[in-house]
MITI-971169 format. One record per atom (N, C-alpha, C): residue number from 1; z, y, x. Coordinates in steps of 0.1 Angstrom, whole numbers, plus 5000, padded with zeros to 4 digits. Each point is the difference from the previous one (the first is absolute). Layout:
DOVEX/NUM/Z/Y/X .
...
This chain:
DOVEX/1/5000/4988/5008 .
DOVEX/1/5000/5012/4992 .
DOVEX/1/5000/5013/5009 .
DOVEX/2/5008/4999/5010 .
DOVEX/2/5001/5012/5009 .
DOVEX/2/4987/5002/5008 .
DOVEX/3/4993/4988/5002 .
DOVEX/3/4988/5001/5007 .
DOVEX/3/4989/5007/4992 .
DOVEX/4/5001/4999/4987 .
DOVEX/4/4990/5007/4992 .
DOVEX/4/5003/5015/4997 .
DOVEX/5/5013/5003/5002 .
DOVEX/5/5005/5014/4997 .
DOVEX/5/4993/5010/5009 .
DOVEX/6/5000/4997/5013 .
DOVEX/6/4995/5010/5010 .
DOVEX/6/4985/5002/4998 .
DOVEX/7/4991/4990/4998 .
DOVEX/7/4986/5003/4997 .
DOVEX/7/4998/5008/4987 .
DOVEX/8/5009/4998/4990 .
DOVEX/8/4998/5007/4988 .
DOVEX/8/5004/5015/5002 .
DOVEX/9/5010/5003/5008 .
DOVEX/9/5005/5013/5002 .
DOVEX/9/4989/5007/5008 .
DOVEX/10/4994/4994/5010 .
DOVEX/10/4990/5006/5008 .
DOVEX/10/4987/5003/4992 .
DOVEX/11/4997/4991/4991 .
DOVEX/11/4988/5002/4991 .
DOVEX/11/5003/5012/4990 .
DOVEX/12/5012/5001/4995 .
DOVEX/12/5004/5010/4991 .
DOVEX/12/5000/5014/5007 .
DOVEX/13/5007/5001/5012 .
DOVEX/13/5000/5013/5007 .
DOVEX/13/4987/5004/5006 .
DOVEX/14/4992/4989/5005 .
DOVEX/14/4987/5003/5005 .
DOVEX/14/4990/5005/4989 .
DOVEX/15/5001/4994/4988 .
DOVEX/15/4992/5006/4989 .
DOVEX/15/5004/5014/4997 .
DOVEX/16/5013/5003/5000 .
DOVEX/16/5004/5014/4997 .
DOVEX/16/4995/5009/5010 .
DOVEX/17/5000/4996/5013 .
DOVEX/17/4996/5009/5011 .
DOVEX/17/4984/5002/4999 .
DOVEX/18/4993/4990/4996 .
DOVEX/18/4985/5001/5000 .
DOVEX/18/4996/5009/4988 .
DOVEX/19/5008/5000/4989 .
DOVEX/19/4996/5008/4988 .
DOVEX/19/5006/5014/5001 .
DOVEX/20/5009/5003/5010 .
DOVEX/20/5006/5013/5001 .
DOVEX/20/4990/5011/5004 .
DOVEX/21/5002/5012/4995 .
DOVEX/21/4992/5011/5004 .
DOVEX/21/5003/5004/5014 .
DOVEX/22/4990/5002/5008 .
DOVEX/22/5003/5004/5014 .
DOVEX/22/5006/5014/5001 .
DOVEX/23/5008/5001/5010 .
DOVEX/23/5006/5014/5003 .
DOVEX/23/4990/5010/5002 .
DOVEX/24/5002/5012/4995 .
DOVEX/24/4992/5012/5001 .
DOVEX/24/4988/4999/4991 .
DOVEX/25/4999/4989/4992 .
DOVEX/25/4988/4999/4991 .
DOVEX/25/5006/5000/4986 .
DOVEX/26/4991/5002/4990 .
DOVEX/26/5003/4999/4985 .
DOVEX/26/4992/4989/4994 .
DOVEX/27/5006/4993/4990 .
DOVEX/27/4994/4989/4994 .
DOVEX/27/5000/5001/4985 .
DOVEX/28/4988/4997/4994 .
DOVEX/28/5000/5001/4985 .
DOVEX/28/4992/4987/4997 .
DOVEX/29/5008/4990/4996 .
DOVEX/29/4994/4987/4997 .
DOVEX/29/4995/4994/5012 .
DOVEX/30/4987/4996/5000 .
DOVEX/30/4994/4994/5012 .
DOVEX/30/4993/5010/5009 .
DOVEX/31/5002/5013/4998 .
DOVEX/31/4994/5011/5007 .
DOVEX/31/5010/5005/5011 .
DOVEX/32/4997/5001/5012 .
DOVEX/32/5008/5005/5011 .
DOVEX/32/4994/5012/5005 .
DOVEX/33/5008/5011/5000 .
DOVEX/33/4994/5013/5005 .
DOVEX/33/5008/5004/5013 .
DOVEX/34/4994/4999/5011 .
DOVEX/34/5005/5005/5013 .
DOVEX/34/4992/5012/5005 .
DOVEX/35/4993/5007/4992 .
DOVEX/35/4991/5010/5005 .
DOVEX/35/5008/5013/5002 .
DOVEX/36/4995/5008/5010 .
DOVEX/36/5005/5014/5003 .
DOVEX/36/5015/4999/5003 .
DOVEX/37/5004/4990/5008 .
DOVEX/37/5014/4999/5004 .
DOVEX/37/5002/5002/5015 .
DOVEX/38/4990/5005/5007 .
DOVEX/38/5000/5002/5014 .
DOVEX/38/5003/4987/5007 .
DOVEX/39/4995/4989/4995 .
DOVEX/39/5003/4987/5006 .
DOVEX/39/4991/4998/5013 .
DOVEX/40/5006/4995/5010 .
DOVEX/40/4993/4996/5012 .
DOVEX/40/4999/4985/5000 .
DOVEX/41/4991/4995/5009 .
DOVEX/41/4998/4985/5001 .
DOVEX/41/5013/4994/5004 .
DOVEX/42/5009/5006/5007 .
DOVEX/42/5013/4994/5004 .
DOVEX/42/5010/5001/4989 .
DOVEX/43/4999/5009/4990 .
DOVEX/43/5009/5001/4990 .
DOVEX/43/4995/4995/4986 .
DOVEX/44/4989/4993/5001 .
DOVEX/44/4994/4994/4988 .
DOVEX/44/5008/4988/4995 .
DOVEX/45/5002/4999/4987 .
DOVEX/45/5008/4988/4995 .
DOVEX/45/4994/4987/5006 .
DOVEX/46/5008/4991/5003 .
DOVEX/46/4996/4987/5006 .
DOVEX/46/4996/4990/4989 .
DOVEX/47/5003/5003/4987 .
DOVEX/47/4996/4991/4990 .
DOVEX/47/4998/5008/4987 .
DOVEX/48/4992/4995/4990 .
DOVEX/48/4999/5005/4987 .
DOVEX/48/5002/4989/4990 .
DOVEX/49/5003/5004/4987 .
DOVEX/49/5002/4990/4990 .
DOVEX/49/4988/4991/4999 .
DOVEX/50/5003/4986/4999 .
DOVEX/50/4990/4991/5000 .
DOVEX/50/4989/5001/4989 .
DOVEX/51/5004/5006/4988 .
DOVEX/51/4991/5002/4989 .
DOVEX/51/4993/5013/5000 .
DOVEX/52/5000/5008/5011 .
DOVEX/52/4994/5013/5000 .
DOVEX/52/4985/4999/4998 .
DOVEX/53/4996/5008/4989 .
DOVEX/53/4985/5001/4997 .
DOVEX/53/4994/5013/5005 .
DOVEX/54/5008/5011/5001 .
DOVEX/54/4995/5012/5005 .
DOVEX/54/5010/5005/5011 .
DOVEX/55/4994/5004/5012 .
DOVEX/55/5008/5005/5011 .
DOVEX/55/4994/5013/5005 .
DOVEX/56/5008/5010/5000 .
DOVEX/56/4995/5013/5004 .
DOVEX/56/5006/5004/5014 .
DOVEX/57/4992/5001/5010 .
DOVEX/57/5005/5003/5013 .
DOVEX/57/4993/5013/5006 .
DOVEX/58/4993/5007/4991 .
DOVEX/58/4992/5011/5005 .
DOVEX/58/5009/5013/5003 .
DOVEX/59/4993/5009/5008 .
DOVEX/59/5007/5012/5004 .
DOVEX/59/5013/4998/5007 .
DOVEX/60/5000/4991/5010 .
DOVEX/60/5011/4998/5009 .
DOVEX/60/4996/5003/5014 .
DOVEX/61/5007/4994/5010 .
DOVEX/61/4997/5002/5014 .
DOVEX/61/4997/4987/5007 .
DOVEX/62/4994/4991/4992 .
DOVEX/62/4998/4986/5005 .
DOVEX/62/4988/5000/5010 .
DOVEX/63/5002/4994/5012 .
DOVEX/63/4990/4998/5010 .
DOVEX/63/4994/4986/5000 .
DOVEX/64/5008/4990/4995 .
DOVEX/64/4995/4987/4999 .
DOVEX/64/5010/4992/4990 .
DOVEX/65/4996/4989/4996 .
DOVEX/65/5008/4991/4991 .
DOVEX/65/5006/4989/5008 .
DOVEX/66/5013/4997/4999 .
DOVEX/66/5005/4988/5007 .
DOVEX/66/4993/4987/4996 .
DOVEX/67/4998/4992/5009 .
DOVEX/67/4993/4987/4997 .
DOVEX/67/5007/4992/4989 .
DOVEX/68/4992/4995/4990 .
DOVEX/68/5005/4992/4990 .
DOVEX/68/5007/5008/4989 .
DOVEX/69/5000/5012/5000 .
DOVEX/69/5008/5008/4990 .
DOVEX/69/4995/4998/4986 .
DOVEX/70/4987/4999/4998 .
DOVEX/70/4994/4998/4986 .
DOVEX/70/4996/4986/4996 .
DOVEX/71/5002/4991/5010 .
DOVEX/71/4994/4986/4998 .
DOVEX/71/5006/4993/4988 .
DOVEX/72/5013/5002/4997 .
DOVEX/72/5007/4993/4990 .
DOVEX/72/4998/5006/4986 .
DOVEX/73/4994/5012/4999 .
DOVEX/73/4998/5007/4987 .
DOVEX/73/4987/4995/4993 .
DOVEX/74/5001/4988/4995 .
DOVEX/74/4988/4994/4994 .
DOVEX/74/4996/5006/4987 .
DOVEX/75/5009/5008/4993 .
DOVEX/75/4997/5006/4987 .
DOVEX/75/4995/5014/5001 .
DOVEX/76/4997/5005/5012 .
DOVEX/76/4995/5014/5002 .
DOVEX/76/4987/5002/4993 .
DOVEX/77/4999/5011/4993 .
DOVEX/77/4988/5004/4993 .
DOVEX/77/4995/5013/5005 .
DOVEX/78/5009/5008/5006 .
DOVEX/78/4997/5013/5004 .
DOVEX/78/5009/5004/5012 .
DOVEX/79/4994/5006/5011 .
DOVEX/79/5008/5005/5011 .
DOVEX/79/4994/5013/5004 .
DOVEX/80/5008/5010/5002 .
DOVEX/80/4995/5013/5005 .
DOVEX/80/5005/5002/5014 .
DOVEX/81/4991/5002/5010 .
DOVEX/81/5004/5002/5013 .
DOVEX/81/4994/5013/5007 .
DOVEX/82/4994/5008/4991 .
DOVEX/82/4994/5012/5006 .
DOVEX/82/5010/5010/5004 .
DOVEX/83/4996/5011/5007 .
DOVEX/83/5009/5010/5004 .
DOVEX/83/5009/4997/5011 .
DOVEX/84/4997/4990/5008 .
DOVEX/84/5008/4995/5012 .
DOVEX/84/4993/5002/5013 .
DOVEX/85/5006/5004/5011 .
DOVEX/85/4993/5002/5012 .
DOVEX/85/4998/4986/5008 .
DOVEX/86/4991/4992/4995 .
DOVEX/86/4998/4987/5005 .
DOVEX/86/4995/5000/5015 .
DOVEX/87/5007/4993/5009 .
DOVEX/87/4995/5000/5014 .
DOVEX/87/4992/4987/5002 .
DOVEX/88/4987/5001/5002 .
DOVEX/88/4991/4989/5001 .
DOVEX/88/5000/4994/5014 .
DOVEX/89/5011/4994/5004 .
DOVEX/89/5001/4992/5013 .
DOVEX/89/5003/4986/4996 .
DOVEX/90/5006/4993/5009 .
DOVEX/90/5004/4986/4997 .
DOVEX/90/5009/4999/4988 .
DOVEX/91/5008/5009/4998 .
DOVEX/91/5009/5000/4988 .
DOVEX/91/4994/5000/4987 .
DOVEX/92/4987/5004/4999 .
DOVEX/92/4993/5000/4987 .
DOVEX/92/4994/4987/4996 .
DOVEX/93/5000/4990/5009 .
DOVEX/93/4993/4988/4997 .
DOVEX/93/5006/4993/4988 .
DOVEX/94/5013/5000/4997 .
DOVEX/94/5005/4993/4989 .
DOVEX/94/4995/5007/4987 .
DOVEX/95/5000/5014/5000 .
DOVEX/95/4996/5007/4988 .
DOVEX/95/4985/4997/4997 .
DOVEX/96/4992/5001/5010 .
DOVEX/96/4986/4997/4999 .
DOVEX/96/4997/4986/4994 .
DOVEX/97/5007/4990/5006 .
DOVEX/97/4998/4986/4995 .
DOVEX/97/5004/4999/4986 .
DOVEX/98/5012/5007/4996 .
DOVEX/98/5004/4999/4986 .
DOVEX/98/4990/5006/4990 .
DOVEX/99/4995/5012/5004 .
DOVEX/99/4990/5007/4992 .
DOVEX/99/4988/4991/4998 .
DOVEX/100/4995/4993/5010 .
DOVEX/100/4989/4992/5000 .
DOVEX/100/5001/4988/4990 .
DOVEX/101/5013/4996/4999 .
DOVEX/101/5002/4988/4991 .
DOVEX/101/5001/5004/4985 .
DOVEX/102/5001/5013/4997 .
DOVEX/102/5002/5004/4987 .
DOVEX/102/4987/5000/4992 .
DOVEX/103/5000/4997/4987 .
DOVEX/103/4988/5000/4992 .
DOVEX/103/4995/5014/4999 .
DOVEX/104/4987/5001/4997 .
DOVEX/104/4994/5013/4998 .
DOVEX/104/5006/5009/4989 .
DOVEX/105/5006/4993/4990 .
DOVEX/105/5006/5008/4989 .
DOVEX/105/5012/5007/5005 .
DOVEX/106/5007/4995/5010 .
DOVEX/106/5012/5007/5006 .
DOVEX/106/4995/5011/5010 .
DOVEX/107/5001/5012/4996 .
DOVEX/107/4994/5011/5008 .
DOVEX/107/5011/5006/5009 .
DOVEX/108/5007/4991/5007 .
DOVEX/108/5011/5004/5009 .
DOVEX/108/4995/5007/5012 .
DOVEX/109/4987/4998/5004 .
DOVEX/109/4995/5005/5012 .
DOVEX/109/4996/5015/4999 .
DOVEX/110/4999/5005/4988 .
DOVEX/110/4996/5014/4998 .
DOVEX/110/5010/5009/5006 .
DOVEX/111/4995/5009/5009 .
DOVEX/111/5009/5010/5006 .
DOVEX/111/5008/4995/5012 .
DOVEX/112/4998/4987/5003 .
DOVEX/112/5007/4995/5012 .
DOVEX/112/4991/5003/5012 .
DOVEX/113/5001/5012/5006 .
DOVEX/113/4992/5004/5011 .
DOVEX/113/5008/5001/5013 .
DOVEX/114/4993/4998/5011 .
DOVEX/114/5006/5001/5013 .
DOVEX/114/5004/5015/5003 .
DOVEX/115/5011/5001/5005 .
DOVEX/115/5004/5014/5005 .
DOVEX/115/4998/5002/5015 .
DOVEX/116/5001/4988/5007 .
DOVEX/116/4997/5000/5014 .
DOVEX/116/4997/4985/5004 .
DOVEX/117/4993/4998/5011 .
DOVEX/117/4996/5009/5011 .
DOVEX/117/4989/5009/4996 .
DOVEX/118/4996/5010/5008 .
DOVEX/118/4990/5010/4996 .
DOVEX/118/4987/4994/4996 .
DOVEX/119/4996/4989/5007 .
DOVEX/119/4987/4994/4997 .
DOVEX/119/4998/4993/4987 .
DOVEX/120/5012/4997/4994 .
DOVEX/120/5000/4993/4986 .
DOVEX/120/5006/5009/4989 .
DOVEX/121/5002/5013/5003 .
DOVEX/121/5006/5008/4990 .
DOVEX/121/4992/5001/4988 .
DOVEX/122/5007/4999/4988 .
DOVEX/122/4994/5001/4987 .
DOVEX/122/4992/4988/4996 .
DOVEX/123/4999/4989/5009 .
DOVEX/123/4994/4988/4996 .
DOVEX/123/5009/4992/4990 .
DOVEX/124/4994/4993/4990 .
DOVEX/124/5007/4991/4992 .
DOVEX/124/5005/4988/5008 .
DOVEX/125/5012/4996/4999 .
DOVEX/125/5006/4989/5007 .
DOVEX/125/4992/4987/4997 .
DOVEX/126/4997/4998/4987 .
DOVEX/126/4995/4988/4996 .
DOVEX/126/4986/4997/5005 .
DOVEX/127/4993/5011/5004 .
DOVEX/127/4986/4999/5005 .
DOVEX/127/4999/5000/5016 .
DOVEX/128/5012/5000/5006 .
DOVEX/128/5000/4999/5015 .
DOVEX/128/4996/4986/5004 .
DOVEX/129/4992/4999/5010 .
DOVEX/129/4996/4987/5006 .
DOVEX/129/5012/4996/5009 .
DOVEX/130/4999/4987/5003 .
DOVEX/130/5011/4994/5009 .
DOVEX/130/4998/5006/5014 .
DOVEX/131/4988/5002/5004 .
DOVEX/131/4997/5006/5013 .
DOVEX/131/5006/5014/5002 .
DOVEX/132/4998/5008/4989 .
DOVEX/132/5006/5014/5000 .
DOVEX/132/5015/4999/5001 .
DOVEX/133/5006/4991/4993 .
DOVEX/133/5015/5000/5000 .
DOVEX/133/5004/4996/5014 .
DOVEX/134/4993/4990/5006 .
DOVEX/134/5004/4996/5013 .
DOVEX/134/4998/5011/5011 .
DOVEX/135/4989/5007/4998 .
DOVEX/135/4997/5012/5008 .
DOVEX/135/5011/5010/4999 .
DOVEX/136/5005/5002/4988 .
DOVEX/136/5011/5010/4998 .
DOVEX/136/5013/4995/5006 .
DOVEX/137/5002/4987/5001 .
DOVEX/137/5012/4994/5007 .
DOVEX/137/4998/5003/5015 .
DOVEX/138/4987/4998/5005 .
DOVEX/138/4999/5003/5014 .
DOVEX/138/5002/5016/5003 .
DOVEX/139/4996/5008/4990 .
DOVEX/139/5003/5014/5001 .
DOVEX/139/5014/5003/5001 .
DOVEX/140/5009/4993/4992 .
DOVEX/140/5014/5002/5000 .
DOVEX/140/5006/4995/5014 .
DOVEX/141/4995/4989/5004 .
DOVEX/141/5005/4994/5013 .
DOVEX/141/4996/5010/5012 .
DOVEX/142/4988/5005/4999 .
DOVEX/142/4996/5010/5010 .
DOVEX/142/5009/5012/5001 .
DOVEX/143/5003/5005/4988 .
DOVEX/143/5010/5011/5000 .
DOVEX/143/5013/4997/5006 .
DOVEX/144/5005/4988/4997 .
DOVEX/144/5013/4995/5005 .
DOVEX/144/4999/4999/5015 .
DOVEX/145/4989/4994/5005 .
DOVEX/145/4998/4998/5014 .
DOVEX/145/4999/5013/5007 .
DOVEX/146/4993/5010/4994 .
DOVEX/146/4999/5013/5006 .
DOVEX/146/5013/5007/5001 .
DOVEX/147/5008/4999/4989 .
DOVEX/147/5013/5006/5000 .
DOVEX/147/5009/4993/5011 .
DOVEX/148/4999/4987/5001 .
DOVEX/148/5008/4993/5011 .
DOVEX/148/4996/5005/5014 .
DOVEX/149/4987/5001/5002 .
DOVEX/149/4995/5005/5013 .
DOVEX/149/5005/5014/5002 .
DOVEX/150/5000/5009/4991 .
DOVEX/150/5005/5014/5001 .
DOVEX/150/5014/4999/5004 .
DOVEX/151/5008/4993/4993 .
DOVEX/151/5015/4999/5002 .
DOVEX/151/5002/4994/5015 .
DOVEX/152/4992/4990/5004 .
DOVEX/152/5002/4995/5013 .
DOVEX/152/4996/5010/5011 .
DOVEX/153/4989/5008/4997 .
DOVEX/153/4996/5011/5010 .
DOVEX/153/5011/5010/5001 .
DOVEX/154/5006/5004/4989 .
DOVEX/154/5011/5010/5000 .
DOVEX/154/5012/4994/5008 .
DOVEX/155/5003/4988/4998 .
DOVEX/155/5011/4993/5007 .
DOVEX/155/4998/5000/5015 .
DOVEX/156/4987/4996/5004 .
DOVEX/156/4997/5000/5014 .
DOVEX/156/5001/5014/5006 .
DOVEX/157/4995/5010/4993 .
DOVEX/157/5001/5014/5005 .
DOVEX/157/5014/5004/5002 .
DOVEX/158/5008/4998/4990 .
DOVEX/158/5014/5003/5001 .
DOVEX/158/5007/4993/5011 .
DOVEX/159/4997/4987/5002 .
DOVEX/159/5006/4993/5011 .
DOVEX/159/4995/5006/5014 .
DOVEX/160/4988/5004/5001 .
DOVEX/160/4994/5005/5012 .
DOVEX/160/5007/5014/5003 .
DOVEX/161/5002/5008/4989 .
DOVEX/161/5006/5013/5002 .
DOVEX/161/5015/4998/5005 .
DOVEX/162/5006/4991/4994 .
DOVEX/162/5014/4997/5005 .
DOVEX/162/5001/4995/5014 .
DOVEX/163/4990/4992/5004 .
DOVEX/163/4999/4995/5014 .
DOVEX/163/4998/5012/5010 .
DOVEX/164/4990/5009/4996 .
DOVEX/164/4998/5011/5008 .
DOVEX/164/5012/5009/5001 .
DOVEX/165/5007/5002/4989 .
DOVEX/165/5012/5008/5000 .
DOVEX/165/5011/4994/5009 .
DOVEX/166/5000/4986/5000 .
DOVEX/166/5010/4994/5008 .
DOVEX/166/4997/5001/5015 .
DOVEX/167/4987/4999/5004 .
DOVEX/167/4996/5001/5014 .
DOVEX/167/5003/5014/5005 .
DOVEX/168/4996/5010/4991 .
DOVEX/168/5003/5014/5004 .
DOVEX/168/5015/5003/5002 .
DOVEX/169/5008/4994/4991 .
DOVEX/169/5015/5001/5002 .
DOVEX/169/5005/4994/5012 .
DOVEX/170/4995/4988/5003 .
DOVEX/170/5004/4993/5012 .
DOVEX/170/4996/5007/5013 .
DOVEX/171/4988/5006/5001 .
DOVEX/171/4996/5008/5011 .
DOVEX/171/5008/5012/5002 .
DOVEX/172/5003/5007/4988 .
DOVEX/172/5008/5012/5001 .
DOVEX/172/5014/4996/5005 .
DOVEX/173/5005/4989/4995 .
DOVEX/173/5013/4996/5004 .
DOVEX/173/5001/4996/5015 .
DOVEX/174/4989/4994/5004 .
DOVEX/174/4999/4996/5015 .
DOVEX/174/5000/5013/5008 .
DOVEX/175/4991/5010/4996 .
DOVEX/175/4999/5013/5007 .
DOVEX/175/5014/5007/5001 .
DOVEX/176/5007/5000/4988 .
DOVEX/176/5013/5007/5000 .
DOVEX/176/5010/4993/5009 .
DOVEX/177/4999/4986/5000 .
DOVEX/177/5009/4993/5009 .
DOVEX/177/4998/5003/5015 .
DOVEX/178/4987/5000/5003 .
DOVEX/178/4997/5003/5014 .
DOVEX/178/5004/5015/5004 .
DOVEX/179/4998/5009/4991 .
DOVEX/179/5004/5014/5003 .
DOVEX/179/5015/5001/5001 .
DOVEX/180/5007/4992/4991 .
DOVEX/180/5015/5000/5001 .
DOVEX/180/5005/4994/5013 .
DOVEX/181/4993/4989/5004 .
DOVEX/181/5004/4994/5013 .
DOVEX/181/4997/5009/5012 .
DOVEX/182/4988/5006/4999 .
DOVEX/182/4997/5009/5012 .
DOVEX/182/5010/5012/5000 .
DOVEX/183/5003/5005/4989 .
DOVEX/183/5010/5011/4999 .
DOVEX/183/5013/4996/5006 .
DOVEX/184/5004/4988/4996 .
DOVEX/184/5013/4995/5005 .
DOVEX/184/5000/4998/5015 .
DOVEX/185/4989/4995/5005 .
DOVEX/185/4999/4998/5015 .
DOVEX/185/5000/5013/5006 .
DOVEX/186/4992/5010/4995 .
DOVEX/186/5000/5013/5006 .
DOVEX/186/5014/5007/5000 .
DOVEX/187/5007/4999/4989 .
DOVEX/187/5013/5005/4999 .
DOVEX/187/5009/4993/5010 .
DOVEX/188/4999/4987/5002 .
DOVEX/188/5008/4993/5010 .
DOVEX/188/4997/5005/5014 .
DOVEX/189/4987/5001/5003 .
DOVEX/189/4996/5005/5014 .
DOVEX/189/5005/5014/5003 .
DOVEX/190/4998/5009/4989 .
DOVEX/190/5005/5013/5002 .
DOVEX/190/5015/5001/5002 .
DOVEX/191/5007/4991/4993 .
DOVEX/191/5015/4999/5002 .
DOVEX/191/5004/4996/5014 .
DOVEX/192/4993/4990/5006 .
DOVEX/192/5002/4995/5013 .
DOVEX/192/4998/5011/5010 .
DOVEX/193/4989/5008/4998 .
DOVEX/193/4996/5011/5009 .
DOVEX/193/5011/5010/5000 .
DOVEX/194/5005/5003/4988 .
DOVEX/194/5010/5011/4998 .
DOVEX/194/5013/4996/5008 .
DOVEX/195/5003/4987/4999 .
DOVEX/195/5013/4996/5007 .
DOVEX/195/4998/5000/5015 .
DOVEX/196/4988/4997/5005 .
DOVEX/196/4998/5001/5014 .
DOVEX/196/5001/5015/5005 .
DOVEX/197/4995/5009/4992 .
DOVEX/197/5001/5014/5003 .
DOVEX/197/5014/5005/5001 .
DOVEX/198/5008/4994/4990 .
DOVEX/198/5014/5004/5000 .
DOVEX/198/5008/4995/5012 .
DOVEX/199/4997/4988/5004 .
DOVEX/199/5007/4994/5011 .
DOVEX/199/4995/5005/5014 .
DOVEX/200/4988/5007/5000 .
DOVEX/200/4995/5004/5014 .
DOVEX/200/5008/5010/5007 .
DOVEX/201/5006/5011/4993 .
DOVEX/201/5008/5009/5007 .
DOVEX/201/5013/4994/5005 .
DOVEX/202/5005/4990/4993 .
DOVEX/202/5012/4993/5005 .
DOVEX/202/4997/4993/5013 .
DOVEX/203/4989/4994/5001 .
DOVEX/203/4996/4992/5012 .
DOVEX/203/4999/5010/5012 .
DOVEX/204/4994/5011/4997 .
DOVEX/204/4998/5010/5011 .
DOVEX/204/5013/5006/5005 .
DOVEX/205/5010/5002/4990 .
DOVEX/205/5013/5005/5004 .
DOVEX/205/5008/4991/5009 .
DOVEX/206/4998/4987/4998 .
DOVEX/206/5006/4990/5008 .
DOVEX/206/4996/5000/5014 .
DOVEX/207/4989/5004/5002 .
DOVEX/207/4995/5001/5014 .
DOVEX/207/5004/5013/5006 .
């Protein structure tokens, strides 16, 4: 009996969680409205009610959709994704694949335009070829590689400047040490000469 209790509780609470309205969204029956909430891809709900038929995600700050986000929503009849700054690099592959799987009657692709990179700006995501997406991935990696090289160059320049400053300091310290040693020797020599001059009259008087 106890063995059946835990699965029943998991099923009960799991069903409640899957039917709950996501945070920051509003729900009316099977319609979920998450539009104009300043949502980013990182703050997007991780799940939606299983029976959702309409999902509004337009006019947010979404750059990509997390992998698998919409796969379990088999009852969807309408999705609005326009008005988001979609970045058409490797992160757009899931959204593109999901749009391609949708029937022609589901006009989710309308208004889903690339915001970047510059070469793909204003292009519809659903009409991007796989080669274009892969090229955009290379574009992103090139930017990352360039940024890394710039950071490495700045690091090397800073290290070289510190090394030069250290060498200048050591040379100056060595020069000051030599001058101090020479001054000390000259002072000692002058002191010896002064003592000899002081004792000279005494020697003459003894004779």
